[in-house]
N, C-alpha and C positions, 0 to 999 in steps of 0.2 A: 256221818253224813245223815239225813233223813228226809224224806221227801213223801209225797201222797198228795190223796183226798181227802177234804175237811166239811164240816157240815156241822151247823149250831142255829140254837133258836135266838131269830134274833127281835129285839122290840122296839118298837120308836114311838114316843109320844113328845107333845107339844103343849102345851095351855097358850091363849093368849090372850086378854082382858083389855077391855075397854069402858068406857062410865055405861054403866048400867047391864053389860056384855059380859060373859065369860065363856069360853068355848075349847072342848078338848079335841084331839086327834092322836090317835094312836091305831100303832097294827103292831101283828104277832104273827110271827110264819118260820118257817124252818128252812135255812136258806145254804146252800154250797159252794164249795171253791174249792182251794190248794193249801197245803203248807208244807211248810221247808224250817229247817232247823240242822242243830249240829251237837254233843252232846259229850261227857266223858261218862264212863260207868271205869269201879277201880273194886278189888277184890277186899273184901274186908274182914275175909277170915272164912275159914269150914266151906261153907257154901253160900255163905251172903257175898252180895254185891249191893254199893253204892252207886246212883246216877247224881247227874246234874246235869239239865236239858233245856236247850233254847228254842224254843220254837215261833216263826214267824206264820200268821194265818190271815189267810184274803178270803174275805169269802162276799166280794164282789161290791157294786155298786145297784145302790136301789131308788128310781122314782117315785114317790107317791103324790097323789093328788090330793092334796090338805082340808079340811071340813073348817077351819078354820075362818076368824071372822074375815082375812082375807084369804078368798081361796088361791091358793100358790103353789107350786110344787115344793116339796121337803124330799131333794136328794142326801142321800145316807152313804158314807162309806166304810164298809165293816172291814177292819182293822187290829189284828192283836199283837201283839209282843207278850209272848207267855216265857214264864222261866220257870221251870218246878224243880224239885229235889225227890228221887224215889228209892226206894230199897227193895232189890230181887230177893229172891231165894230158886236157887240153881235146881229142879229137883231130879233125880237122879243124875246130876253131874258129880266131878269129881272134887275132894273139897280142895281146898284152898289152905297151903300152910302158913299159919305166921309169917309176918313180913316185919323184918327191923324197921324202926319210925328212922324218917330221914331227918336230919341235924338242921333245923329253920332259924335258930338263933343268930342275932345279930342285926343288924342296920342294912336294909335296901333302897335303891331306888330304881324307879323304873317311867313309863308309859307308856298308856292307853288309848284305846281308838273304840265307839260304838257308836249306839241309837240311843234315842229317848222319844219319849210320849207324853202328852199332858194330857189329865181328864181335871180338868179346872172348871168348878165347878162356877158359874159366870149369873150376875142377873143386873138387870136394867129397870130403873126405878123412875118414873114423874109421877109424882104423887098429885100435882094439879089436874093433871091429867088422866087422873085414875088409872097410869099404865102400868103394870110389872110382868118381867118379862124375865123365865131364868131359863138358862138354857148352857150346855158345856163346851166350853172353848179347848180344842184338842192341838196344843203344838207340838209337833213332829220334826227332830232332824238327824243331824250329825253331832257328837259329842267325839271332843277329844283333850288330851293334858298330860299331866306326870301326877305321879303318886312319890311319897317317901315314907319311910316309917321303922320302926325296929320292934324284932319279935325276942320273948323271952320263952323258953321251953323246960317245963317238967317230963320228964319221960316220954307220952304221946302225947301230951296237950300242949300246944300252943298261945300263945295270949302276948297281943300286941298292941302298938297303936300306928295307926295310919294318916295321914293326910293327902291332900289331892287337889288341885286346882283345874278345871275344867273350863274351853270354850263351845260355845254351843249356837247350832245353825238351827235350834228346835223354832217354829214360827207356825203362826195358823191365820191365814189370812183370807180363808174361806168362810167366816160366819157372821151372816147379814140377818137381822132380824126387826121387829117390827114390819113394813109390811113389803120391803124390798124394793122398793120402786122408785123411779126417777121423784116423787110425791115425796115421803116419807120415811126413814132407812136409817140404820147404823148400824156401818161395815166395820167390824174389826182386826185390828193388823197385831194379834199377841206374839210376843218375841220373848225370849228367856236367853240375852244376849251370853255368861257366864251364871259359874254355879261352883260351889267347893263343899269339902266336907274333913269333920275331924273326926274320927271314929276310934273306938276299942275293937280290936278282935280277938274272937274265941275258936280255937281251931282243937282237929284231932288228926295224927298225922299218920294213916295207912300205909307203911311200907314211906316212897320215898312223893305220896301223895298227900295234901292237906286240905280237908273241908272245913270250913270256919263260916262262922258266923259273922256279920260286924253289925254296928251301930253308932250313933252319937249325934253331932250337930253337924248341920247344914247350915250354907249359908249362900243367898245368890241374886243377882239383878232381877228385875220382874220390869217388863216395858208394855204398855198396851197403849197404842194408837188406835179411837175410834171417829172416823168419818161420816158425819153425821149430814143428812140433806133434810131441810126444812122449807117453811115460808121465806126464810131468811135465805136462801141458798144453803150452798155448800159449808160446812164446816170441818176441821179436823183439831181432834182433842188429840192430846200428849200426855202420858204419864210413866212416869218414872221412878221404880223404889229398890233400894236393897233391905230385903226382908233376911233373918235369920230363924232356921227350925230343927226338924228336925230328920235321923233319915235309919234305913234298918234293912239291911239285906244277906245276901247268905253269897258264898261262892267254892270256887276249888282253885288249886294251885299245884303246879308237880313240874317235875324240872323240863327244859325246853333245850336241845342240843342241834337243831335246825341243819340237819344234815352233817352232823360230827362238826359245820362250823363252831360251834358255840363250844364251850368251858362247861362244868357241873356248878357255876356260878351263877348260870341264869336257869329261871325260871318264867312259866308262861300260865296266864289264871285267868279264868274266866266269871265275873262277877253279875249278880244283881242289884242296884240300888232302890229302895222306892222312898223319893224326895218329899218332904210336907214344907214349904218353906210360910206356911199361914195364909192371910188374906189381906187383899187391900180394898181399899175404898176412896173412888175418889168423884170430886163433884163438879159439875157446869154446868150450863146453860144450853138446853136442847132446843132451839128456837126461841122461844121467850120462857120458858119454863124452864125449873129449877129440877137438875136429873144427878140421880146418883150410880155411879158402876161399881158394883161391888165383884171379886174375881177370888177365890182359893185357887191357889197353887199347889197341885200335886205332880209329882213326874214320876214315871218305870223307866230307870235307867238300865242298858243290859250293854256289857264292854266286856272288851278282852286285852288283856295286857300283858307285858313284858318286864320282867324285874332283873338286878344284877344285885347279889348278894355280896357283901365286900367282907362279913368275916370269916366265912369259911366257906367250901364246896356245899350243895345239898345231895348228901350222902348218905346210903342207911347208915347206924350208927351199930354199930355189933358189941 
């Protein structure tokens, strides 16, 4: 576990257009907050170690009074999920002796639990009213599901295939654009109800620890609800898509005994995935004019899981 103080450079920008007028707003500042996370570090041989670490960064909230066409507050919540891989050299430390690799070959089945956050570049275009808004949707929430896979092994190298299916509570129902007043506004409710992946895995076993990279096909459900208010009154537009795309990431897997209650066939893993489900485009009538809503769906998924290996226990092969 790790925790402490965090700081960073935070930039916020916004552009608003109307017939014959375009205005911009931007801020640039250093903001402080806190960070918490956890990770795993394993000996690679000699004085070298490798680590995988997850950090949750919270730099607080900030409200700025914009200088756009409509002078309204812009509220920003600065939250980041950071997943990183590192390499350390222990200066002056005692060298680690080489360790035999564990046996990872065979079929496995398990479950996982974690969190996800989106960075969905989006836009709302009303050509007849000469209005074009660009913004980000950030659906975040909890993910959980099951996975199954099969590994082949050659010496320390591990090759495998894995598939998973996830339920998700990821949602952004805080984003409002246009004037965000009772007169003219568009309030979004963006969700990612479920998604899944089919991936290849390439790993290297250092003793009983497996470091791996992974990538392949992603698919999922994308739902967007837009609550509009105009001179015709409130209207709700709802759109649903099932998209395919791609995913890539990395992780670490190691034996898991849970205070001696589980046997050597059990392992635990920590994993990061970047998921890109492509774009959606939906047309509707806003007030009395045609409108087009676009959303590019990209997700950062951080999760931990547990696997049961059926063919043989995950122990060193001497």
